[in-house]
N, C-alpha and C positions, 0 to 999 in steps of 0.2 A: 539733568541726570535721567529723568524718566524718558525723555526723548531719545537719549543715547541707548537706554535699555530697550526701548521699542524698536529702534533701528537694528540693534543686534539681534533681537528676536526675529524680525522680518528677514534679515540676511540668513539667519540660521535655518529658518523654514525654507527659504529658497534653495539653499545648499542641500537641504534634506531632500527636496523634491527632485533636484538634479541627480542626486545620488541614487534615489529610487528609480528614476527613469533609466539611468545608466545600468543599474543592477538588473532591471527588467530586460535590457538588451533589445528593446524594440527597434525594428528597422524603420526607415523613413516611409516605407510603403505598407506598413502593417495595417491590416484591415481593409485594404483597397481591393477592387475587382477590375481586372483587365480582360477585355474580349480579345482572344488570340485567333486571328483569322488567317488561315493558310491560302495559298493559291488553289490548292486542291488537297482533299483529304484522301487517305489511303496510300499516298506516295511515301516511300521510305524516308525521304529527306524531311518532309514536313511532319511526319509522325515522330521522327527522332528529335526534331526541334521542339515538338510539344512535350515529349518525355523530359527533355532537359529543362524546359520552362516549368513544368510541374514540380520537378525535383527541387529546383532552387526556390520556387514560390513557396513551397512548404516551409523552407528555412526562413523565409522573409516574412511569413504571415500574410502573404499575398494570395488572392484567389485568381487563378487563370482559368477563364471560361473558354474552352477550345470550341470554336464555332466554325465548322468546315463543311464542305460538300465535295463529292467526287466529280462535280461539274466545274471545270476551270473556265468560267466565263465571266464577263463583266456583269451581265444581268444577275447572275447568282451572287457575286460579291456585293453588289449594290443591295440585294435583299439581306445578306448577312450583316452588312453595316447597319441597315435599318433595324434588324433584330437587336443588335447591340445598343442602339440608341433607345429603342423601346424598353429594353431591360434596365436602362439607367445606369450602365456601368460607369466606372470612374475614368477609364481610358480604353483606347483601342490600339492594338498592335497588329499590323497587317502586312502581308507580302502580296503586292498588287499584281493582278494579271494584266494590267494595262497602265501605261505611264501617266495618262491624263484623264481617262474616262471615269475615274472614281473621285476626282477632285471635288466636284460640287457636293457630293454626298458626304465626303469627309469634312468639308468645311461646314456643312450643316451640323455634323457631330460636334465640331469645335465650338460652333455658336451655341450649342446646348451645354457647353462646359465640359465636354469630353475631349481630353487631349489625345492626340494621335501620334504614334510612332510607326515607322515602317522598318522592315528588315528584309534582306534578300533581294527584293525588287521594289523600287521607289515609286512615288507619285510626285507631283509638282511640290516644290518646297513650301509653298504657301498653304498647302493642304495638309500639312503635318508639322509636328514640332521637330522631332529628331529621327534620323535614319541610321540604323545599324548596318553597316556595309561589310561584306566579306573581304573587301579590298578594292583598290582602285582598278579601273580597266587596264591601266599601264602595268599592273602586277598580274592580273588574272588572264589577260589576253596572251601575253608571252608565256605564262605558265602552261596554258593549253598546248601551245606549239612546242615548248621544250619537252613536255611529256611525250608528244608525238615523235619528236626527233629521237629520243632515247629508245622508244619502242621500234621505230624504223631501223635504227642501227642494230638492234638485237637480232633482227632477221636478215641483216646483211644488205639493207638498202643504202645506196649512196645518197645521203641527204643533201649533198652539194649539187647533185644532178637533178634531172627532171623527176619530180614527185607529183603524181596526180592526186587531187584531194577535193573534198567538199565538206561543208558544214551542215549539221543537222541539229536543229533545236526547236523551241516551242513555236514562237510566232514573231513577226516583225514589230509588234507593239510592246514587247517585254523589254523594259529599259536596260536592265542589267545584262542580260544575255546578248543583246545587240551591241552594247558597249564593249563587251569582251570580244565579240566577233570583229568589230571594227579595229580594235587595238591589236588583235591577233593577226589580221590581214596586213596591217602596217608593219608588224614585226616580221612577217614572212617576206614582204617586199624588201625590207632592209637587209635581212640575213639569209634568205633563201630565194634569191631572184629567179631561179630556174623552176621553182614549183609552179604547177598549173592548176588553177581552180577549174574543174570541169563544168561547173554549173553555179548558179546562184544558190544560196542556202535553201535547204529543204526544211519544211515545218510540219510538226505533228501535234501541235496544240496541247501538249502535256497530257495526251490521251494514250494510255498504255497500248491498247490494241492498234491505234493509228500509228504509233511509233514503230511497231513491227512492220506494218504494211508499207509505210513510207520507207523504212529501212530496206525492205525487200525490193522496192521499186528502184532505189538507188543502185543496188547490186545488179538488178536486171539491166538497167540502162548503162552501167559502167562496170562490167564484170572484171575488168583488169585494174580497177582503181586501187591506188596504194594506201590511201588514208581517208578516214572519216572522223571528223572532230565533232563531238556531241557536247556542247556546253549547256546541257540541260539534263536534270536527274531522271527524267522520264525517257528522253530520247536515247540516252546512252544504253541502258539495259535493253530497250526496244531494238536498237540497232544491233546489239550483240545477239539478241534472240533471232533477228533476221539472218545474220551471218551463220549462226548455228543451224538454222533451218535449211540454209543453202549448202551445208557441209563444209563451211570455211572455218579456219582456225587462225590464230595469231601468226602462224607461219605463212599464211596467204594474204592477209590484209591487216592493217593496223587500225584499231578503233580505240579512241581514248576520249576523255571528257570529264565531267563532274557528276558524281553520284555518291551517296553514302555506301560504305563497305557492304552493308547487308543486302543492298540491291544488286551487288555484282559478284558475290561469292561464287555462285554457280558458274559464271562465265570465266572467272579466274581458274577454278578447278578444271574446267573443260578446255582450257587454253584458247579461249576466244579473245580475251583481253588480258594483258599482263601488267598494265599500268594505267591508273586514273587518279583523280585527285578530288579534294574537297576541303572543308574546314569543319570545325566542330559546330554543327548547326544547333546542337542542344544549348551550347553557351550563347550562340547568336540569338536564338529565340528567347532565352532567359533575359539577356541584356535588353532586348527590345521591349519586353514586358516591364522590366524594372524601370527603364528610363521613362516610359509612358506614364507609369504610376508615380514616379518621382516628381515629374513636372506637374502632374495633376494634383499632387499633394500640396502644391503651393511653393515648391522650390523653383528658383529662377536660375537659369544657366545662360551663358553667352560663350562666344568663340574664345577659346583659350582656357576656359574653366576645366578643372579636373573633378570628375565625379567618382567616388569610391563605391563600387558595387560589391556588397558583402559576398565573400566566397569566390569572387571572380577577379577583382582587382581594380586598379585605377584606370579610367578612360578619359581621354581628352576630347573636348568638343571642338570639332574642326568646322571650317566654313563649307557651305554647300559647293562652292566652286572648287574645292579640293577634290571632290568626287566627279562633278560634271562641270567642265570649264564654262564660265559665263553665268552660272547660276548665282543669284544674289542670296544673301543671308539676312534675316531680320535681326534687329539689335539684341533680342533676347528670345530664349526658348525656341531656337531654330538652329539646325546644323547637322553635322554628320559625326558618327563615331565608327572607328574601324576595329575589326577583329585583329588581334595581334599576330596570328599565324595561320598558315595553310598546310595541308598535308598531301603528299603523293603516296598512294597506296600501291603496294606490290605484295608478292607472296611472302616476303621477308617481314613485313610489319603489319599486315592487315588484321591479324589476330589481336593486336594491341588496341584496336578501335572498334569496340562492340556496339556499333550503332548503325 
């Protein structure tokens, strides 16, 4: 009888502890610290991502340490990663300026017990745990072209005829932007075979001033060009600024791409660009921070698992090969998560997205 009473007492205490924990409502990442490293600070895309990460982190009891620099270079990001390691953070969430150059340093962080997630732009899968992607290249490449088509039609261009165009983005080593470019080119060849790329892509290295000068050089070299696609949140406003400097409007040339609404409002109002797109980078940044901390807290995930992110929803862990064909996935704590949706911004809806 005493044994039975003792067992009942133990069970009662256990249930009480569970009830208390549930009542406290602590998140799985409560009390943890994540170093949040953007490609470049001061850019509206990455600042909006940090705003979102900070907002959700406060609800989760998570500390997000935003460690950035206005210099978008491999050397600088290596220094920032080392800073995070030296601080002894629990996890790192990074948007990489290069697809492979950060691998060794990030693996050094993982060897130190610091789990790594990527978002927006990836590294090699063995250098991180999870990647939060805005979408597959097969979604985002055609999206860029479809936005261009709609804007070309608005100004009376026959999209089935010859359309001269060129791409302008950051640099050839940024994995995500290059994958969108490749997928977009394939989509153009299949659906608009008469379009003519006047040159190889132009690069401005996510430098605001350089994006304007490169944009002006494109317009100087090809004054009658029909379309410029900027799959980079620095290149797009820079290219629009270049067009504005040249006295051009959306009636003369079509410019589209990816950028937060806040970075494009002036060019919408001045009729330089009528349509561009993106996704909620605030949610993306928050998801990246949460998942890095979630795995670092001792939770194990594998392909097919569903993780519930408080305030955001359920996400499914996908294989790395679902994002980049041929990439392998480790048995656990490795894979890709996708954002659920993307947005095309126009004068009709841009006020609904204050970021």
